[in-house]
Each structure stands twice: as structure tokens, then as C-alpha cells.
N, C-alpha and C positions, 0 to 999 in steps of 0.2 A: 697317645692318643690311638684309640683304635681304629682300624680300618672299617670302611663299609661292608657291612655282611654280605649284602647280595654282591658285592664285587668278587669278595674273598668266595662266595659261593660259585659263583660264574667261572672264577679260576681256578678251584679245584674241579669242576666238573670238565674245563678244557683239559686239565692235567691229566683227570682221570681218563679220557679219550684218547688223548695218545700214547698214555702207557697202553692201553687195548689195541692200539696200532701197531705198535711196538712188538707185542706179545709178550710183554713181559711180566709173568706171574707175579712175582716181588712188589715191582711198582704198582700193577694193578689192585694188587691184597691192601696194601696203603691206603687205599680209598674205601676199603668197603669194611664194615663191622663183624666180627667174628660171626652174628647172628643174620647178615645180610641173606636176602633171599632176593630172586627175581622170578615175577611171574606176568606167565605168557600162555599163549595159547597151547602151548603142549603143558602148562601145569606150572609147577612148584620146583625151581632149581635152588639149591643150597650153594654157597660160597664156595666151599668144599670140592662140588662138583665141576662149577665154572672152572676155578682154579687148576682142577687136574686136568681138562680139556684142552686149557692154553698148554700147562707144563709137558702134555704128551704130543701136542703139536696138531693134535687131532680138532682142534679150533684155532682158527687165524683170522686176523683181520688186516684190511689191506687199506681200508677206509673208514673214515667215520665223520658226518659233517653236519652240523647243525645248521636247519633252515630256518632264517628270518629268528624274529626275536623269543629267546625263551620267556615263560613266564615265573617270575622267582619269589616266592614267601616266605620271608623269616618271620618265624613267629619263637621270639625268644633263642634257645638252644636248640631248636627245630627249623627245618627249612624244606619248603618244597620248590622242585624245580621241574618245570614242566617245558618241553620242548619237542619240536619234529627233527627227527635225526635218518638220516640214510649211511647205511654201511655196507661193507660190500666183504663179507667173510667165507671163509673154505671151512665146510664142517666135514671132517673124515673124506676127504679130497672132493667132494663138491662143492661148485661154489653158488652162493648165496646173495642176492642184492635185494637189500631190503630198505625201506621205507616207512617207517616208525613215528609212532607218537610215542614219547618214554617221559614218566613221572617218577621221581627218584627222591625218597625222603633220605633227608641227612640230619643228623645229630652232631653236636658240638662235642665234642671227646678229648681225650689224652690231651689236655692245656689248650683246646679251643679249636683244635683241627676239626674241619666238615669230614666227617664219614659217613659213606652211605648206608643206610640199614634194611632199604626198599627198592629193589624196581621194579616196575610195571609196564609192560611194552603192549603196544596194541598196533597191527598193520593199520596202516595210514587207505582211508578208502580212496580210492578212485572212480570220479564220476563222469 
């Protein structure tokens, strides 16, 4: 009997975040489709670019936390995960503390594994 797809997706998201905090490009890559991209205020970054920054040590993360309950929607072999995430990163020696809304689009691939095909991040507003 297959598991609950929403729980499976939530587990994959948590494991991916742990891989990012571990700064392990091989583990991080396991959760990303080959054609994954991240859209942010700086534009579009590719999987290769992101992983090369982690591998070189130019980009590291020391914390990543999901705030509140995420919104998860599963539509067959496609799923959307939206949540507010805080993280602490260092990019080229400079510390960044981010508070962002993140939407990840996942697809089931490779025998039913969830892999992310697109990440979109938006800075959380402070009123």
C-alpha cells in the first residue's frame, strides 16, 4: 500500500533542507531534477550553478527552518510545496539571514521519488 503522498513530499522537503544545511552537494543534488532552476530577485539560477557554489564552499548554509504549516498540494505526479522558510547562509564570506516564502514544484521521477524541478523564493514582507 503506497504511503500518503503529502507526507512523502514533506519528508523529502525536510531531507533536502538537511542536505543543504550539511552543505553536501551530492545529497542536495539527489532532490533536484537535472533541469531544476531557482527563481529569485536576482534572476534564474541553474542546478549546476547552485551546486558548484556549494561544492566550492562559496555558498554554505548553517540553518534552515520551516515556519508554520506549509501548503502542500499533490496533483498526480506533480506537487506544490509552499512555506515560509528562514535560513542562515554565507555567500563568498558574507553572512545572510533570509526570511522567505518558498514555492517548490516537485515531480515523481525515478521510481516514484519526489524531485524538485523549480524553486521560487520571495522575501517575506515586514509590516
